[in-house]
A tleap script that builds the chain and sets N, CA, C and O, in Angstrom:
source leaprc.protein.ff14SB
mol = sequence {
  NMET LYS GLN PRO ILE GLU THR SER ASP ALA
  PRO ALA ALA ILE GLY PRO TYR SER GLN ALA
  VAL ARG THR GLY ASN LEU VAL PHE THR SER
  GLY GLN ILE PRO LEU ARG PRO ASP GLY THR
  VAL VAL GLU GLY SER VAL ALA ASP GLN THR
  ARG GLN VAL LEU ASP ASN LEU ARG ALA VAL
  LEU THR ALA ALA GLY SER GLY LEU GLU HIE
  VAL VAL LYS ALA THR VAL PHE VAL THR ASP
  ILE GLY GLN PHE SER ASP LEU ASN GLU VAL
  TYR ALA GLN TYR PHE SER ALA PRO PHE PRO
  ALA ARG THR THR VAL GLU VAL SER ARG LEU
  PRO ARG ASP VAL LEU VAL GLU ILE GLU ALA
  VAL ALA LEU ILE CPRO
}
set mol.1.N position { 94.655 113.442 120.991 }
set mol.1.CA position { 93.156 113.453 120.796 }
set mol.1.C position { 92.887 112.991 119.224 }
set mol.1.O position { 93.677 113.408 118.378 }
set mol.2.N position { 91.923 112.245 118.870 }
set mol.2.CA position { 92.016 111.641 117.463 }
set mol.2.C position { 90.547 112.434 117.159 }
set mol.2.O position { 89.624 112.751 117.909 }
set mol.3.N position { 90.761 112.598 115.745 }
set mol.3.CA position { 89.570 113.135 115.166 }
set mol.3.C position { 89.312 112.268 113.970 }
set mol.3.O position { 90.197 111.855 113.221 }
set mol.4.N position { 87.794 111.981 113.825 }
set mol.4.CA position { 87.377 111.112 112.821 }
set mol.4.C position { 87.300 111.973 111.396 }
set mol.4.O position { 86.908 113.137 111.469 }
set mol.5.N position { 87.607 111.510 110.319 }
set mol.5.CA position { 87.538 112.108 108.964 }
set mol.5.C position { 86.442 111.577 108.180 }
set mol.5.O position { 86.402 110.366 107.961 }
set mol.6.N position { 85.664 112.255 107.791 }
set mol.6.CA position { 84.611 111.898 106.577 }
set mol.6.C position { 84.359 112.870 105.436 }
set mol.6.O position { 84.443 114.098 105.449 }
set mol.7.N position { 84.033 112.053 104.452 }
set mol.7.CA position { 83.818 112.992 103.050 }
set mol.7.C position { 82.814 112.166 102.417 }
set mol.7.O position { 82.622 110.954 102.519 }
set mol.8.N position { 82.180 113.091 101.713 }
set mol.8.CA position { 81.113 112.327 100.841 }
set mol.8.C position { 81.861 112.087 99.255 }
set mol.8.O position { 81.191 111.617 98.335 }
set mol.9.N position { 83.145 112.424 99.094 }
set mol.9.CA position { 83.778 112.273 97.699 }
set mol.9.C position { 84.409 111.025 97.838 }
set mol.9.O position { 85.084 110.662 96.875 }
set mol.10.N position { 84.329 110.122 99.034 }
set mol.10.CA position { 84.841 108.921 98.861 }
set mol.10.C position { 83.488 107.967 99.527 }
set mol.10.O position { 82.628 108.495 100.232 }
set mol.11.N position { 83.480 106.575 99.185 }
set mol.11.CA position { 82.405 106.013 99.564 }
set mol.11.C position { 82.417 105.816 101.151 }
set mol.11.O position { 83.524 105.733 101.683 }
set mol.12.N position { 81.402 105.744 101.856 }
set mol.12.CA position { 81.126 105.704 103.283 }
set mol.12.C position { 81.541 104.214 103.748 }
set mol.12.O position { 81.532 103.205 103.044 }
set mol.13.N position { 81.929 104.330 105.183 }
set mol.13.CA position { 82.450 103.142 105.662 }
set mol.13.C position { 81.329 102.132 105.648 }
set mol.13.O position { 80.171 102.343 106.010 }
set mol.14.N position { 81.806 101.059 105.203 }
set mol.14.CA position { 80.629 99.907 105.439 }
set mol.14.C position { 80.710 99.078 106.627 }
set mol.14.O position { 80.272 97.929 106.683 }
set mol.15.N position { 81.257 99.668 107.532 }
set mol.15.CA position { 81.325 99.112 108.847 }
set mol.15.C position { 81.739 100.018 109.817 }
set mol.15.O position { 82.145 101.149 109.553 }
set mol.16.N position { 81.629 99.470 111.120 }
set mol.16.CA position { 81.794 100.318 112.291 }
set mol.16.C position { 83.589 100.857 112.285 }
set mol.16.O position { 84.496 100.339 112.937 }
set mol.17.N position { 83.681 101.936 111.410 }
set mol.17.CA position { 84.933 102.444 111.344 }
set mol.17.C position { 84.709 103.708 110.724 }
set mol.17.O position { 83.633 104.080 110.255 }
set mol.18.N position { 85.972 104.466 110.749 }
set mol.18.CA position { 86.046 105.727 110.315 }
set mol.18.C position { 86.590 105.763 108.956 }
set mol.18.O position { 87.218 104.739 108.688 }
set mol.19.N position { 86.542 106.625 108.025 }
set mol.19.CA position { 87.401 106.561 106.630 }
set mol.19.C position { 88.442 106.779 106.966 }
set mol.19.O position { 89.253 106.109 106.327 }
set mol.20.N position { 89.031 107.632 107.941 }
set mol.20.CA position { 90.521 108.009 108.388 }
set mol.20.C position { 90.173 108.658 109.944 }
set mol.20.O position { 89.128 109.114 110.408 }
set mol.21.N position { 91.271 108.519 110.411 }
set mol.21.CA position { 91.462 109.313 111.695 }
set mol.21.C position { 92.913 110.180 111.863 }
set mol.21.O position { 94.082 109.837 111.687 }
set mol.22.N position { 92.354 111.340 112.244 }
set mol.22.CA position { 93.464 112.238 112.195 }
set mol.22.C position { 94.093 112.468 113.916 }
set mol.22.O position { 93.297 112.557 114.851 }
set mol.23.N position { 95.361 112.530 114.091 }
set mol.23.CA position { 95.788 112.632 115.190 }
set mol.23.C position { 97.431 113.080 115.197 }
set mol.23.O position { 98.483 112.623 114.750 }
set mol.24.N position { 96.985 114.274 115.993 }
set mol.24.CA position { 98.295 115.366 115.571 }
set mol.24.C position { 98.654 115.608 114.085 }
set mol.24.O position { 97.769 115.882 113.275 }
set mol.25.N position { 99.904 115.511 113.743 }
set mol.25.CA position { 99.977 115.873 112.360 }
set mol.25.C position { 100.050 114.566 111.446 }
set mol.25.O position { 100.674 114.594 110.385 }
set mol.26.N position { 99.480 113.576 111.831 }
set mol.26.CA position { 99.206 112.315 110.975 }
set mol.26.C position { 97.780 111.938 110.697 }
set mol.26.O position { 96.864 112.133 111.496 }
set mol.27.N position { 97.676 111.499 109.757 }
set mol.27.CA position { 96.291 110.673 109.231 }
set mol.27.C position { 96.325 109.195 108.920 }
set mol.27.O position { 97.160 108.941 108.052 }
set mol.28.N position { 95.682 108.172 109.361 }
set mol.28.CA position { 95.542 107.127 109.208 }
set mol.28.C position { 94.263 106.911 108.334 }
set mol.28.O position { 93.227 107.466 108.700 }
set mol.29.N position { 94.265 106.198 107.287 }
set mol.29.CA position { 93.226 106.100 106.433 }
set mol.29.C position { 92.929 104.618 106.856 }
set mol.29.O position { 93.796 103.844 107.261 }
set mol.30.N position { 91.329 104.256 106.684 }
set mol.30.CA position { 91.183 102.823 106.530 }
set mol.30.C position { 91.467 102.297 105.297 }
set mol.30.O position { 91.981 103.002 104.429 }
set mol.31.N position { 91.179 101.075 105.102 }
set mol.31.CA position { 91.773 100.573 103.685 }
set mol.31.C position { 90.336 100.739 102.675 }
set mol.31.O position { 89.218 100.402 103.065 }
set mol.32.N position { 90.547 101.166 101.683 }
set mol.32.CA position { 89.951 101.493 100.506 }
set mol.32.C position { 89.819 100.622 99.505 }
set mol.32.O position { 90.760 100.031 98.974 }
set mol.33.N position { 88.545 100.504 99.185 }
set mol.33.CA position { 88.250 99.337 97.908 }
set mol.33.C position { 88.299 99.925 96.801 }
set mol.33.O position { 88.855 101.021 96.729 }
set mol.34.N position { 87.764 99.366 95.760 }
set mol.34.CA position { 87.215 100.151 94.659 }
set mol.34.C position { 85.789 100.508 94.412 }
set mol.34.O position { 85.208 100.305 93.346 }
set mol.35.N position { 85.291 101.031 95.425 }
set mol.35.CA position { 83.768 101.371 95.614 }
set mol.35.C position { 83.773 103.026 95.102 }
set mol.35.O position { 84.663 103.756 95.538 }
set mol.36.N position { 82.711 103.586 94.135 }
set mol.36.CA position { 82.377 104.666 93.990 }
set mol.36.C position { 81.792 105.239 95.054 }
set mol.36.O position { 81.210 104.569 95.906 }
set mol.37.N position { 81.897 106.546 95.099 }
set mol.37.CA position { 81.447 107.425 96.271 }
set mol.37.C position { 79.998 106.976 96.741 }
set mol.37.O position { 79.734 106.871 97.939 }
set mol.38.N position { 79.051 106.710 95.716 }
set mol.38.CA position { 77.847 105.971 95.753 }
set mol.38.C position { 77.863 104.530 96.344 }
set mol.38.O position { 76.808 104.137 96.842 }
set mol.39.N position { 78.679 103.900 96.346 }
set mol.39.CA position { 79.025 102.454 96.997 }
set mol.39.C position { 78.996 101.431 96.207 }
set mol.39.O position { 79.353 100.312 96.577 }
set mol.40.N position { 78.441 101.777 94.679 }
set mol.40.CA position { 78.819 100.792 94.120 }
set mol.40.C position { 80.472 100.220 93.351 }
set mol.40.O position { 81.282 101.077 92.997 }
set mol.41.N position { 80.703 99.096 93.223 }
set mol.41.CA position { 81.699 98.258 92.879 }
set mol.41.C position { 82.240 98.950 91.606 }
set mol.41.O position { 81.390 99.388 90.830 }
set mol.42.N position { 83.541 99.102 91.294 }
set mol.42.CA position { 84.122 99.428 90.181 }
set mol.42.C position { 84.511 97.808 89.584 }
set mol.42.O position { 85.379 97.133 90.137 }
set mol.43.N position { 83.842 97.384 88.554 }
set mol.43.CA position { 84.416 96.161 87.852 }
set mol.43.C position { 85.566 96.476 87.032 }
set mol.43.O position { 85.862 97.639 86.756 }
set mol.44.N position { 86.286 95.369 86.598 }
set mol.44.CA position { 87.492 95.262 85.771 }
set mol.44.C position { 88.327 94.814 86.657 }
set mol.44.O position { 88.243 94.400 87.813 }
set mol.45.N position { 89.702 95.088 85.377 }
set mol.45.CA position { 90.804 94.852 86.046 }
set mol.45.C position { 91.492 95.196 87.381 }
set mol.45.O position { 90.844 96.001 88.049 }
set mol.46.N position { 92.440 94.855 87.829 }
set mol.46.CA position { 92.983 95.212 88.832 }
set mol.46.C position { 93.476 96.829 88.512 }
set mol.46.O position { 93.307 97.698 89.366 }
set mol.47.N position { 93.935 97.047 87.541 }
set mol.47.CA position { 94.174 98.729 86.962 }
set mol.47.C position { 93.548 99.632 87.240 }
set mol.47.O position { 93.929 100.722 87.667 }
set mol.48.N position { 92.023 99.091 86.919 }
set mol.48.CA position { 90.768 99.957 86.757 }
set mol.48.C position { 90.469 99.968 88.367 }
set mol.48.O position { 90.249 101.124 88.728 }
set mol.49.N position { 90.406 99.156 89.293 }
set mol.49.CA position { 90.424 99.171 90.641 }
set mol.49.C position { 91.202 100.008 91.352 }
set mol.49.O position { 90.799 100.923 92.070 }
set mol.50.N position { 92.538 99.633 91.110 }
set mol.50.CA position { 93.353 100.398 91.665 }
set mol.50.C position { 93.359 101.910 91.313 }
set mol.50.O position { 93.743 102.643 92.224 }
set mol.51.N position { 93.050 102.417 90.310 }
set mol.51.CA position { 92.794 103.525 90.130 }
set mol.51.C position { 91.490 104.526 90.989 }
set mol.51.O position { 91.536 105.707 91.332 }
set mol.52.N position { 90.406 103.526 91.143 }
set mol.52.CA position { 89.233 104.105 91.973 }
set mol.52.C position { 90.029 104.109 93.511 }
set mol.52.O position { 90.163 105.142 94.167 }
set mol.53.N position { 90.481 102.892 93.915 }
set mol.53.CA position { 91.076 103.005 95.309 }
set mol.53.C position { 92.004 104.335 95.771 }
set mol.53.O position { 91.888 105.016 96.791 }
set mol.54.N position { 92.921 104.460 94.715 }
set mol.54.CA position { 93.629 105.931 94.788 }
set mol.54.C position { 92.785 106.981 94.689 }
set mol.54.O position { 93.083 107.962 95.371 }
set mol.55.N position { 91.872 107.036 94.062 }
set mol.55.CA position { 91.196 108.307 93.935 }
set mol.55.C position { 90.331 108.222 95.379 }
set mol.55.O position { 90.034 109.280 95.934 }
set mol.56.N position { 90.038 107.269 95.817 }
set mol.56.CA position { 89.099 107.383 96.953 }
set mol.56.C position { 90.129 107.820 98.181 }
set mol.56.O position { 89.713 108.470 99.141 }
set mol.57.N position { 91.497 107.406 98.059 }
set mol.57.CA position { 92.543 107.769 99.291 }
set mol.57.C position { 92.940 109.050 99.095 }
set mol.57.O position { 93.352 109.668 100.078 }
set mol.58.N position { 92.895 109.713 97.775 }
set mol.58.CA position { 92.974 111.235 97.493 }
set mol.58.C position { 92.048 112.055 98.393 }
set mol.58.O position { 92.347 112.989 99.137 }
set mol.59.N position { 90.794 111.470 98.145 }
set mol.59.CA position { 89.750 112.090 98.592 }
set mol.59.C position { 89.738 112.249 100.055 }
set mol.59.O position { 89.653 113.365 100.568 }
set mol.60.N position { 89.818 111.212 100.712 }
set mol.60.CA position { 90.011 110.952 102.231 }
set mol.60.C position { 91.132 111.908 102.825 }
set mol.60.O position { 91.006 112.451 103.923 }
set mol.61.N position { 92.220 112.063 102.018 }
set mol.61.CA position { 93.358 112.513 102.566 }
set mol.61.C position { 92.938 114.079 102.415 }
set mol.61.O position { 93.029 114.956 103.274 }
set mol.62.N position { 92.506 114.172 101.225 }
set mol.62.CA position { 92.146 115.834 101.119 }
set mol.62.C position { 91.196 116.476 102.293 }
set mol.62.O position { 91.381 117.542 102.881 }
set mol.63.N position { 90.114 115.522 102.473 }
set mol.63.CA position { 89.491 115.888 103.541 }
set mol.63.C position { 90.106 116.294 104.757 }
set mol.63.O position { 89.754 117.314 105.349 }
set mol.64.N position { 91.240 115.348 105.256 }
set mol.64.CA position { 91.936 115.296 106.512 }
set mol.64.C position { 93.023 116.757 106.339 }
set mol.64.O position { 93.661 117.269 107.258 }
set mol.65.N position { 93.002 117.108 105.217 }
set mol.65.CA position { 94.151 118.705 104.872 }
set mol.65.C position { 95.584 117.759 104.739 }
set mol.65.O position { 96.517 118.112 105.460 }
set mol.66.N position { 95.768 116.698 103.935 }
set mol.66.CA position { 96.527 116.091 103.322 }
set mol.66.C position { 96.609 115.827 101.874 }
set mol.66.O position { 95.911 116.556 101.170 }
set mol.67.N position { 97.276 114.989 101.331 }
set mol.67.CA position { 97.169 114.506 100.121 }
set mol.67.C position { 98.235 113.626 99.873 }
set mol.67.O position { 99.287 113.653 100.513 }
set mol.68.N position { 97.927 112.659 98.737 }
set mol.68.CA position { 98.975 111.764 98.547 }
set mol.68.C position { 100.334 111.906 98.123 }
set mol.68.O position { 101.006 110.947 97.744 }
set mol.69.N position { 100.785 113.182 98.184 }
set mol.69.CA position { 101.959 113.730 98.095 }
set mol.69.C position { 102.701 113.670 99.822 }
set mol.69.O position { 103.908 113.797 100.025 }
set mol.70.N position { 101.946 113.511 100.614 }
set mol.70.CA position { 102.357 113.465 101.920 }
set mol.70.C position { 102.204 111.782 102.448 }
set mol.70.O position { 102.426 111.499 103.626 }
set mol.71.N position { 101.887 110.948 101.651 }
set mol.71.CA position { 101.988 109.784 102.223 }
set mol.71.C position { 103.249 109.511 102.584 }
set mol.71.O position { 104.211 110.043 102.029 }
set mol.72.N position { 103.362 108.590 103.621 }
set mol.72.CA position { 105.003 107.899 104.049 }
set mol.72.C position { 104.640 106.535 104.096 }
set mol.72.O position { 105.584 105.745 104.081 }
set mol.73.N position { 103.512 106.073 104.147 }
set mol.73.CA position { 103.521 104.608 104.301 }
set mol.73.C position { 102.496 104.038 103.614 }
set mol.73.O position { 101.445 104.594 103.935 }
set mol.74.N position { 102.339 103.217 102.849 }
set mol.74.CA position { 101.136 102.764 102.078 }
set mol.74.C position { 100.945 101.238 102.515 }
set mol.74.O position { 102.064 100.822 102.814 }
set mol.75.N position { 100.092 100.344 102.658 }
set mol.75.CA position { 99.863 99.030 102.536 }
set mol.75.C position { 98.678 98.439 101.367 }
set mol.75.O position { 97.501 98.790 101.292 }
set mol.76.N position { 99.186 97.735 100.762 }
set mol.76.CA position { 98.433 97.025 99.522 }
set mol.76.C position { 98.227 95.738 99.631 }
set mol.76.O position { 99.097 94.870 99.570 }
set mol.77.N position { 96.842 95.549 99.828 }
set mol.77.CA position { 96.247 94.013 100.003 }
set mol.77.C position { 95.872 93.773 98.417 }
set mol.77.O position { 95.259 94.639 97.793 }
set mol.78.N position { 96.207 92.771 97.928 }
set mol.78.CA position { 95.876 92.385 96.491 }
set mol.78.C position { 95.463 90.907 96.196 }
set mol.78.O position { 96.385 90.146 96.489 }
set mol.79.N position { 94.468 90.329 95.754 }
set mol.79.CA position { 94.083 88.974 95.660 }
set mol.79.C position { 95.121 88.220 94.699 }
set mol.79.O position { 95.212 87.007 94.886 }
set mol.80.N position { 95.690 88.626 93.978 }
set mol.80.CA position { 96.470 87.902 93.081 }
set mol.80.C position { 98.074 88.658 92.819 }
set mol.80.O position { 98.012 89.625 92.060 }
set mol.81.N position { 98.921 88.459 93.143 }
set mol.81.CA position { 100.357 89.029 93.322 }
set mol.81.C position { 100.795 88.775 91.746 }
set mol.81.O position { 101.838 89.270 91.316 }
set mol.82.N position { 100.085 88.114 91.063 }
set mol.82.CA position { 100.602 87.916 89.660 }
set mol.82.C position { 100.162 88.987 89.054 }
set mol.82.O position { 100.280 88.911 87.831 }
set mol.83.N position { 99.606 90.152 89.522 }
set mol.83.CA position { 98.757 91.305 88.627 }
set mol.83.C position { 99.562 92.575 89.596 }
set mol.83.O position { 99.201 93.751 89.645 }
set mol.84.N position { 100.595 92.035 90.239 }
set mol.84.CA position { 101.735 93.135 90.683 }
set mol.84.C position { 101.896 94.046 89.901 }
set mol.84.O position { 101.587 95.174 90.283 }
set mol.85.N position { 102.501 93.830 88.376 }
set mol.85.CA position { 102.981 95.065 87.740 }
set mol.85.C position { 101.955 95.915 87.283 }
set mol.85.O position { 102.158 97.124 87.171 }
set mol.86.N position { 100.766 95.347 86.981 }
set mol.86.CA position { 99.769 96.033 86.528 }
set mol.86.C position { 99.127 97.193 87.477 }
set mol.86.O position { 98.650 98.250 87.061 }
set mol.87.N position { 99.214 96.767 88.875 }
set mol.87.CA position { 98.814 97.690 90.028 }
set mol.87.C position { 100.097 98.511 90.011 }
set mol.87.O position { 99.849 99.696 90.233 }
set mol.88.N position { 101.389 98.258 89.818 }
set mol.88.CA position { 102.443 99.216 89.968 }
set mol.88.C position { 102.554 100.050 89.146 }
set mol.88.O position { 103.342 100.931 89.489 }
set mol.89.N position { 101.932 100.241 87.787 }
set mol.89.CA position { 101.900 100.763 86.718 }
set mol.89.C position { 100.975 102.157 86.979 }
set mol.89.O position { 101.146 103.338 86.676 }
set mol.90.N position { 99.927 101.434 87.682 }
set mol.90.CA position { 98.873 102.855 87.979 }
set mol.90.C position { 99.337 103.230 89.199 }
set mol.90.O position { 99.196 104.442 89.361 }
set mol.91.N position { 99.891 102.607 90.229 }
set mol.91.CA position { 100.398 103.341 91.579 }
set mol.91.C position { 101.351 104.479 91.213 }
set mol.91.O position { 101.267 105.631 91.637 }
set mol.92.N position { 102.294 103.986 90.345 }
set mol.92.CA position { 102.955 105.397 89.712 }
set mol.92.C position { 102.706 106.298 89.356 }
set mol.92.O position { 103.467 107.265 89.330 }
set mol.93.N position { 101.390 106.275 88.906 }
set mol.93.CA position { 100.784 107.485 88.315 }
set mol.93.C position { 100.335 108.366 89.183 }
set mol.93.O position { 100.074 109.520 88.841 }
set mol.94.N position { 100.175 107.875 90.559 }
set mol.94.CA position { 99.449 108.686 91.744 }
set mol.94.C position { 100.712 109.057 92.627 }
set mol.94.O position { 100.614 110.110 93.257 }
set mol.95.N position { 101.669 108.466 92.732 }
set mol.95.CA position { 102.966 108.816 93.648 }
set mol.95.C position { 104.207 109.090 92.796 }
set mol.95.O position { 104.567 108.464 91.800 }
set mol.96.N position { 104.797 110.153 93.380 }
set mol.96.CA position { 106.178 110.492 92.691 }
set mol.96.C position { 107.103 110.509 94.025 }
set mol.96.O position { 106.778 110.564 95.211 }
set mol.97.N position { 108.659 110.428 93.258 }
set mol.97.CA position { 109.692 110.206 94.140 }
set mol.97.C position { 109.770 111.395 95.166 }
set mol.97.O position { 109.557 112.522 94.719 }
set mol.98.N position { 110.046 111.252 96.448 }
set mol.98.CA position { 110.540 109.903 97.062 }
set mol.98.C position { 109.164 109.464 97.473 }
set mol.98.O position { 108.295 110.100 98.070 }
set mol.99.N position { 109.164 107.940 96.912 }
set mol.99.CA position { 107.929 107.044 96.932 }
set mol.99.C position { 107.853 107.073 98.428 }
set mol.99.O position { 108.807 107.479 99.091 }
set mol.100.N position { 106.609 106.601 99.038 }
set mol.100.CA position { 106.321 106.351 100.302 }
set mol.100.C position { 106.861 104.887 100.727 }
set mol.100.O position { 106.994 104.207 99.710 }
set mol.101.N position { 107.103 104.407 101.525 }
set mol.101.CA position { 107.395 103.235 102.193 }
set mol.101.C position { 105.976 102.524 101.703 }
set mol.101.O position { 104.905 103.124 101.791 }
set mol.102.N position { 106.095 101.122 101.156 }
set mol.102.CA position { 104.930 100.253 101.171 }
set mol.102.C position { 105.266 98.750 101.355 }
set mol.102.O position { 106.357 98.206 101.189 }
set mol.103.N position { 104.145 98.225 101.716 }
set mol.103.CA position { 103.988 96.954 101.836 }
set mol.103.C position { 102.958 96.314 100.929 }
set mol.103.O position { 101.841 96.831 100.948 }
set mol.104.N position { 103.175 95.154 100.049 }
set mol.104.CA position { 102.359 94.583 99.417 }
set mol.104.C position { 102.176 93.140 99.831 }
set mol.104.O position { 103.115 92.356 99.970 }
set mol.105.N position { 100.775 92.815 100.036 }
set mol.105.CA position { 100.708 91.362 100.437 }
set mol.105.C position { 99.613 90.787 99.711 }
set mol.105.O position { 98.724 91.562 99.357 }
set mol.106.N position { 99.510 89.515 99.412 }
set mol.106.CA position { 98.545 88.598 98.877 }
set mol.106.C position { 97.782 88.106 99.828 }
set mol.106.O position { 98.208 87.573 100.853 }
set mol.107.N position { 96.257 88.310 99.442 }
set mol.107.CA position { 95.215 87.723 100.521 }
set mol.107.C position { 94.483 87.007 99.672 }
set mol.107.O position { 94.545 87.199 98.457 }
set mol.108.N position { 93.675 86.060 100.248 }
set mol.108.CA position { 92.702 85.220 99.718 }
set mol.108.C position { 91.635 85.878 99.213 }
set mol.108.O position { 91.211 85.576 98.097 }
set mol.109.N position { 91.044 86.884 99.978 }
set mol.109.CA position { 89.773 87.570 99.815 }
set mol.109.C position { 89.753 89.044 100.483 }
set mol.109.O position { 90.414 89.394 101.461 }
set mol.110.N position { 88.907 89.771 99.788 }
set mol.110.CA position { 88.792 91.059 100.104 }
set mol.110.C position { 87.389 91.370 100.275 }
set mol.110.O position { 86.522 90.690 99.726 }
set mol.111.N position { 87.068 92.567 101.160 }
set mol.111.CA position { 85.501 92.785 100.950 }
set mol.111.C position { 85.059 92.901 99.799 }
set mol.111.O position { 85.760 93.333 98.884 }
set mol.112.N position { 83.676 92.494 99.630 }
set mol.112.CA position { 82.772 92.903 98.126 }
set mol.112.C position { 83.622 92.038 97.141 }
set mol.112.O position { 83.361 92.225 95.953 }
set mol.113.N position { 84.622 91.097 97.438 }
set mol.113.CA position { 85.169 90.580 96.547 }
set mol.113.C position { 85.965 91.143 95.398 }
set mol.113.O position { 86.144 90.576 94.320 }
set mol.114.N position { 86.434 92.361 95.766 }
set mol.114.CA position { 87.127 93.149 95.179 }
set mol.114.C position { 88.753 92.908 94.746 }
set mol.114.O position { 89.148 92.207 95.677 }
set mol.115.N position { 89.789 93.090 93.930 }
set mol.115.CA position { 90.896 92.775 93.987 }
set mol.115.C position { 92.109 93.238 94.436 }
set mol.115.O position { 93.213 92.694 94.468 }
set mol.116.N position { 91.617 94.674 94.889 }
set mol.116.CA position { 92.657 95.312 95.980 }
set mol.116.C position { 92.276 96.268 96.930 }
set mol.116.O position { 91.211 96.884 96.887 }
set mol.117.N position { 93.031 96.378 97.678 }
set mol.117.CA position { 92.429 97.366 98.944 }
set mol.117.C position { 94.060 98.116 99.179 }
set mol.117.O position { 95.178 97.624 99.028 }
set mol.118.N position { 93.670 99.367 99.567 }
set mol.118.CA position { 95.127 100.003 100.034 }
set mol.118.C position { 94.779 101.003 101.279 }
set mol.118.O position { 93.790 101.733 101.209 }
set mol.119.N position { 95.541 101.002 102.296 }
set mol.119.CA position { 95.434 101.973 103.319 }
set mol.119.C position { 96.804 102.819 103.619 }
set mol.119.O position { 97.922 102.371 103.366 }
set mol.120.N position { 96.613 103.815 104.064 }
set mol.120.CA position { 97.755 104.829 104.193 }
set mol.120.C position { 97.863 105.376 105.151 }
set mol.120.O position { 96.890 105.497 105.895 }
set mol.121.N position { 99.168 105.930 105.488 }
set mol.121.CA position { 99.555 107.017 106.493 }
set mol.121.C position { 100.090 108.137 106.001 }
set mol.121.O position { 101.111 108.018 105.324 }
set mol.122.N position { 99.598 109.295 106.201 }
set mol.122.CA position { 100.150 110.450 105.912 }
set mol.122.C position { 100.515 111.515 106.728 }
set mol.122.O position { 100.036 111.484 107.862 }
set mol.123.N position { 101.256 112.473 106.438 }
set mol.123.CA position { 101.537 113.655 107.612 }
set mol.123.C position { 100.397 114.961 106.909 }
set mol.123.O position { 99.926 115.052 105.775 }
set mol.124.N position { 100.284 115.573 107.744 }
set mol.124.CA position { 99.443 116.615 107.607 }
set mol.124.C position { 100.381 118.055 107.698 }
set mol.124.O position { 100.873 118.488 108.740 }
set mol.125.N position { 100.522 118.785 106.117 }
set mol.125.CA position { 101.500 119.664 106.605 }
set mol.125.C position { 101.250 120.808 107.529 }
set mol.125.O position { 102.184 121.520 107.898 }
savepdb mol mol.pdb
quit
């Protein structure tokens, strides 16, 4: 059985999807982009935007009964792979060893013309 997860501590879905879905002891988040909970875009560098994305992921995971420390897999979409080290610097402030498995993909464009989007799969302890 799947249970949708919603929290006002992260931006509402901007389409026909849930912020996350819990099934058994797993939670699958939708991709989070750098929107504040009120829906406004965080302007600035990929580092600024990555902070907001990870804050959003933390809020969604918390609402599901999990947290960033329980993430087993993350997928990162970035519009400029040349900014990979800036993204990594912020990412390392939110995760610790053992780090989750991760895939990073450069894409031509993201919703709202943001620079980064991250989705995650986490355990629910």
